[in-house]
C-alpha positions in Angstrom: -19.3 5.6 -17.9 -16.8 8.5 -17.8 -14.1 8.1 -15.2 -11.4 10.6 -14.2 -8.4 8.7 -12.8 -5.8 10.7 -10.9 -2.2 9.8 -11.6 -2.9 7.1 -14.1 0.9 6.4 -14.6 2.3 6.4 -11.0 2.9 4.5 -8.7 4.0 1.3 -10.3 0.6 -0.4 -10.4 -1.4 2.5 -11.8 -1.0 1.7 -15.5 -2.7 -1.7 -14.8 -5.6 0.0 -13.1 -5.9 2.4 -16.0 -6.1 -0.5 -18.4 -8.7 -2.2 -16.1 -10.9 0.8 -16.3 -10.8 0.8 -20.1 -11.4 -2.9 -20.3 -14.6 -2.7 -18.4 -16.0 -0.1 -20.8 -15.1 3.2 -19.0 -14.1 6.3 -20.9 -10.9 7.0 -19.0 -9.6 10.6 -18.5 -6.2 10.9 -16.8 -5.5 13.8 -14.4 -1.8 14.4 -13.5 1.0 17.0 -13.8 3.2 15.1 -16.2 3.3 16.1 -19.9 1.0 13.8 -21.8 3.7 12.6 -24.2 5.8 11.6 -21.1 3.2 9.1 -20.0 4.0 5.4 -20.8 2.5 4.1 -24.0 0.5 1.5 -22.1 -1.2 4.3 -20.2 -1.8 6.7 -23.2 -3.5 4.0 -25.3 -6.1 3.4 -22.6 -7.0 7.1 -22.1 -9.8 8.9 -23.9 -8.4 12.2 -22.8 -6.0 13.8 -20.4 -6.1 16.9 -18.1 -2.8 18.3 -17.1 -2.3 20.5 -14.0 0.7 22.4 -12.7 1.2 20.4 -9.5 -1.3 17.7 -8.8 -0.7 17.5 -5.1 -1.1 21.2 -4.6 -4.8 20.7 -3.8 -6.0 24.3 -3.9 -4.1 25.1 -7.1 -5.4 21.9 -8.8 -9.0 22.6 -7.8 -8.7 26.1 -9.4 -7.1 24.8 -12.5 -9.2 21.7 -13.3 -12.7 22.4 -12.0 -13.8 24.3 -15.0 -12.7 21.5 -17.3 -14.3 18.9 -15.1 -17.6 20.8 -15.0 -17.7 20.7 -18.8 -16.6 17.0 -18.9 -19.2 15.9 -16.3 -17.5 12.7 -15.1 -19.5 9.8 -13.6 -16.7 8.8 -11.3 -13.4 10.3 -10.0 -11.0 7.7 -8.7 -7.5 7.7 -7.1 -5.4 4.8 -5.8 -2.3 6.8 -4.9 -2.3 7.5 -1.2 -1.4 11.2 -1.3 -4.2 11.9 -3.8 -7.1 10.3 -2.1 -8.3 13.5 -0.3 -7.9 15.5 -3.5 -10.1 13.0 -5.4 -12.8 13.4 -2.6 -12.6 17.2 -2.8 -13.2 17.0 -6.6 -16.1 14.7 -6.1 -17.8 17.0 -3.6 -17.2 20.1 -5.7 -18.9 18.4 -8.7 -21.5 16.3 -6.9 -19.9 13.0 -8.1 -20.7 9.9 -6.0 -17.9 8.2 -4.1 -15.9 8.6 -0.9 -16.5 11.9 0.9 -13.9 14.3 2.1 -14.7 13.4 5.7 -14.2 9.7 5.1 -11.1 10.2 3.0 -9.6 12.3 5.8 -10.3 9.5 8.3 -8.3 7.1 6.1 -5.4 9.6 5.8 -5.3 10.9 9.4 -4.2 8.1 11.7 -5.6 9.8 14.7 -9.1 10.3 13.1 -8.8 6.7 11.9 -8.3 5.3 15.4 -10.9 7.5 16.9 -13.5 5.9 14.6 -12.4 2.5 15.5 -12.4 3.4 19.2 -16.0 4.3 18.9 -16.8 1.0 17.2 -15.1 -0.9 20.1 -12.3 -2.3 18.0 -8.8 -2.8 19.5 -6.3 -0.2 18.4 -3.0 0.8 19.9 -3.3 3.5 22.6 -2.6 6.7 20.7 -2.3 10.5 20.6 -1.9 13.1 17.9 1.1 15.4 18.6 2.4 18.6 17.2 6.0 19.3 18.3 8.4 17.9 20.9 6.4 18.9 24.0 3.3 17.1 22.8 5.3 14.0 21.9 6.9 13.9 25.4 3.6 14.3 27.1 2.0 11.5 25.0 4.9 9.2 25.6 4.6 9.7 29.4 0.9 9.0 29.2 1.1 5.9 26.9 4.3 4.4 28.3 7.3 3.0 26.5 7.9 1.4 24.1 6.1 3.6 21.6 5.9 4.2 17.9 6.1 7.7 16.4 5.0 8.2 12.8 3.5 10.8 10.5 -0.3 11.3 10.9 -0.8 11.0 7.1 2.2 8.9 6.1 2.3 5.8 3.9 4.5 2.8 4.6 7.1 3.2 7.4 8.9 6.4 6.3 9.7 8.6 9.3 8.5 5.9 11.6 10.5 4.9 14.7 10.2 2.6 17.6 11.3 4.4 20.8 12.1 2.6 24.0 12.9 5.4 26.4 12.7 9.1 27.0 16.4 9.4 26.1 15.7 7.7 22.7 12.7 10.0 22.2 14.8 13.1 22.7 17.3 11.8 20.2 14.7 11.0 17.6 12.6 14.2 17.8 15.0 16.2 15.7 14.7 13.6 13.0 10.9 14.0 12.8 10.9 17.8 13.3 9.9 18.3 9.7 6.7 16.3 10.3 3.9 18.8 11.1 1.7 16.3 12.9 2.6 12.9 14.2 0.9 9.9 15.9 2.4 8.5 19.1 1.2 5.0 19.6 1.6 2.0 21.9 4.2 -0.3 20.4 2.5 -3.7 19.5 4.8 -6.7 19.8 3.4 -9.2 17.3 3.5 -10.5 13.8 2.4 -8.1 11.1 -0.1 -8.9 8.4 -2.2 -7.2 5.7 -6.0 -7.5 5.1 -6.6 -6.3 1.5 -10.1 -6.0 0.0 -12.2 -4.9 -2.9 -15.6 -3.9 -1.5 -19.0 -2.7 -2.6 -20.8 -0.6 0.0 -18.2 -1.6 2.6 -18.9 -5.3 2.1 -15.9 -7.3 0.6 -16.3 -9.0 -2.7 -12.6 -10.1 -2.6 -10.3 -10.6 0.4 -6.6 -11.3 0.7 -4.1 -11.7 3.5 -0.3 -11.4 3.4 2.4 -11.5 6.1 5.5 -9.4 6.2 8.9 -11.0 6.8 10.4 -9.4 8.9 8.1 -6.6 10.3 8.2 -3.5 8.1 9.8 -1.4 10.9 12.8 -3.7 11.0 13.1 -3.8 7.2 12.9 -0.1 7.0 15.7 0.5 9.5 18.2 -2.4 8.7 19.9 -2.1 5.3 21.1 -5.7 5.3 17.5 -7.1 5.3 15.9 -8.4 2.2 12.3 -7.5 2.9 9.8 -10.2 2.0 6.1 -10.8 2.1 4.1 -14.0 1.5 0.5 -13.8 0.3 -1.6 -16.7 1.5 -3.3 -18.8 -1.0 -6.6 -18.1 0.7 -7.5 -16.0 3.8 -10.6 -18.2 4.3 -9.0 -20.7 6.7 -9.4 -21.4 10.4 -6.2 -19.5 11.3 -7.7 -16.3 9.9 -11.3 -16.5 10.8 -11.0 -13.9 13.6 -8.9 -11.6 11.4 -11.4 -11.7 8.6 -14.2 -10.9 11.0 -12.1 -8.1 12.5 -11.3 -6.6 9.1 -14.9 -6.6 8.0 -15.8 -4.7 11.1 -13.1 -2.2 10.3 -14.5 -1.6 6.8 -17.9 -0.9 8.2 -16.7 1.3 11.0 -14.6 3.3 8.5 -17.3 3.6 5.9 -15.1 2.4 3.1 -17.8 2.3 0.5 -16.8 0.9 -2.8 -13.2 0.3 -3.9 -9.9 -1.1 -2.7 -8.6 -1.0 0.8 -5.3 -2.0 2.4 -5.2 -2.7 6.1 -2.3 -3.7 8.3 -2.8 -5.6 11.6 -0.9 -7.4 14.3 -1.2 -10.8 15.9 0.2 -10.6 19.4 1.8 -13.7 21.0 -1.3 -14.0 23.1 -3.4 -14.4 19.9 -5.0 -11.0 20.3 -5.6 -9.0 17.1 -4.7 -5.3 17.1 -5.4 -2.9 14.3 -2.5 -1.1 12.7 -3.8 1.2 10.0 -5.9 1.3 6.8 -5.8 3.1 3.5 -8.5 3.7 0.9 -6.3 2.4 -1.9 -4.7 -0.7 -3.4 -1.6 -2.0 -1.6 1.8 -1.1 -3.0 5.0 -3.2 -2.8 3.9 -5.7 -5.5 1.0 -7.1 -3.4 -1.4 -6.4 -6.3 0.9 -8.6 -8.6 0.9 -11.3 -5.9 -2.9 -11.3 -5.8 -3.0 -11.9 -9.5 -0.3 -14.6 -9.4 -2.0 -16.4 -6.5 -5.4 -16.4 -8.1 -4.8 -16.4 -11.9 -7.1 -13.5 -12.4 -7.0 -9.7 -12.9 -7.8 -7.8 -9.7 -7.1 -4.5 -11.5 -9.9 -5.1 -13.9 -12.2 -6.4 -11.2 -11.6 -3.3 -9.1 -12.5 -1.2 -12.1 -15.7 -3.2 -12.5 -16.7 -2.5 -8.9 -16.2 1.3 -9.1 -17.9 1.5 -12.5 -20.6 -1.1 -12.3 -20.7 -2.2 -8.7 -20.1 -5.8 -9.6 -17.1 -8.2 -9.3 -17.0 -11.0 -11.9 -13.5 -12.4 -11.3 -13.3 -15.9 -9.8 -10.2 -16.2 -7.4 -8.6 -19.6 -8.1 -6.8 -19.6 -4.7 -4.2 -22.0 -6.1 -0.9 -20.6 -4.8 0.9 -19.1 -1.9 3.1 -16.3 -3.4 6.3 -14.8 -2.0 7.9 -11.6 -3.1 11.5 -10.8 -2.0 13.0 -7.3 -2.4 16.7 -7.2 -2.9 19.2 -4.6 -1.7 22.6 -4.4 -3.2 25.6 -4.5 -0.9 27.9 -1.6 -1.3 27.4 1.8 -2.9 27.3 3.1 -6.5 26.6 0.9 -9.5 25.5 -2.7 -9.5 28.7 -4.7 -10.4 27.4 -8.3 -10.3 24.5 -10.5 -9.2 25.4 -13.8 -7.5 23.3 -16.9 -7.1 20.6 -16.1 -9.6 21.4 -18.9 -12.0 21.4 -21.4 -9.1 18.0 -20.1 -7.9 16.6 -20.4 -11.5 17.7 -23.9 -11.7 16.3 -24.9 -8.3 13.0 -23.2 -8.5 12.3 -23.7 -12.2 8.8 -22.6 -13.2 7.9 -21.7 -9.6 10.0 -18.6 -10.1 7.5 -16.4 -11.9 9.1 -12.9 -11.9 12.6 -11.5 -11.9 12.9 -7.7 -11.8 16.4 -6.9 -10.6 18.3 -3.8 -11.7 20.7 -4.8 -14.4 24.5 -4.8 -13.9 25.7 -1.3 -14.5 22.7 0.5 -13.0 23.0 2.8 -10.1 21.6 1.2 -6.9 18.6 2.9 -5.4 18.3 4.6 -2.0 17.0 1.7 0.1 15.5 4.2 2.6 13.3 5.9 0.0 11.8 2.8 -1.7 10.5 -0.6 -0.6 11.2 -1.8 -4.2 14.9 -1.4 -3.4 17.1 -2.8 -6.2 14.5 -5.1 -7.6 12.4 -8.1 -6.6 11.9 -11.8 -7.2 8.5 -13.5 -7.0 7.8 -17.2 -6.6 4.7 -19.3 -6.0 3.8 -22.8 -4.8 0.6 -24.6 -3.7 2.2 -25.7 -0.5 2.9 -23.1 2.2 6.0 -24.7 3.7 7.5 -25.0 0.3 6.8 -21.4 -0.5 8.5 -20.3 2.7 11.5 -22.4 1.8 11.6 -20.7 -1.6 11.4 -17.3 0.1 14.4 -18.2 2.3 16.3 -19.3 -0.8 15.6 -16.0 -2.5 16.6 -14.1 0.6 19.9 -15.9 1.2 20.8 -17.3 -2.2 20.8 -14.2 -4.3 23.2 -11.3 -3.7 23.6 -8.0 -5.5 26.9 -6.3 -5.2 27.6 -2.6 -5.9 30.8 -0.6 -5.9 
């Protein structure tokens, strides 16, 4: 089984998926634009070969540069778990006749308007929506849908360039901030708690399912610097509180034609109890949710994903032992990290339930919190009891402070 894996080193989780492919017996070829000797050692040692292109995300140029090599290589699979490379991977598959997600399906996962049109046709509840190009379209869509609305890029990931807008005056003020976005989605604002539904599927049927909740909602976390974004992954999604969400998510996978591989869906629970679709991506989740899945289940979802795309099987047994919280920390102040307060007390109080500390060390420059969810590091804890896990999350949010200056 020869697998070409796009961007085997980036984002953060990709080296683990590269390893997973090698561990299930694949001959792994990396495809990226970084020099091979610049790849991390834990990536290089799992590669059988490497194809370098000038600019990976310049699709036309990459196709011209790499297709002759791929025709000689004759891969069995071409995979990508980085949001911005999903369509490129599909174009390479179609050019070479390699099985996997088609360009049409990949585009539906990237284009939020096409995505919602598919689900509209399936009779699934999505926010009222419109694709817009420019200020005039946005104003007309807002008038038709009604405030409040959300405006966000058609093919964005996460909440970058995403805004809640409550009035026409606010919209006029925000439009210059999204003028660089060629196409945007204007949607009904959904007032509800926000969750994920993450799956590994074979032929659009899940062989592994997971649910997490964001604290607070991502839109708040993206726009308020003082927030320590957090997310709790539930020990098991198979419980009465989520029966309707699981059924809804499975319908989405079928309507979208996910096929085989990872998917990351976001959805809302309104105060009335109604479930409303948010969006879905044909990739693994970012923001350490993959790590949380492994910590919750004491297994290796990266290897099991690889097994599904290579051999169409899933042999991992989720243990479902722990709820897992991940808290992202943002330093107060600007410049270099000067000190970290409260960490020793948190270590003492949580003991072995604190399973990961990845904070920037003192002396490091703090990161731009608007450009990365990972912020200035994260802390991960787990516990079998949900209420205790939430108490731990609150302690990590309030009890640890990073100060810069």
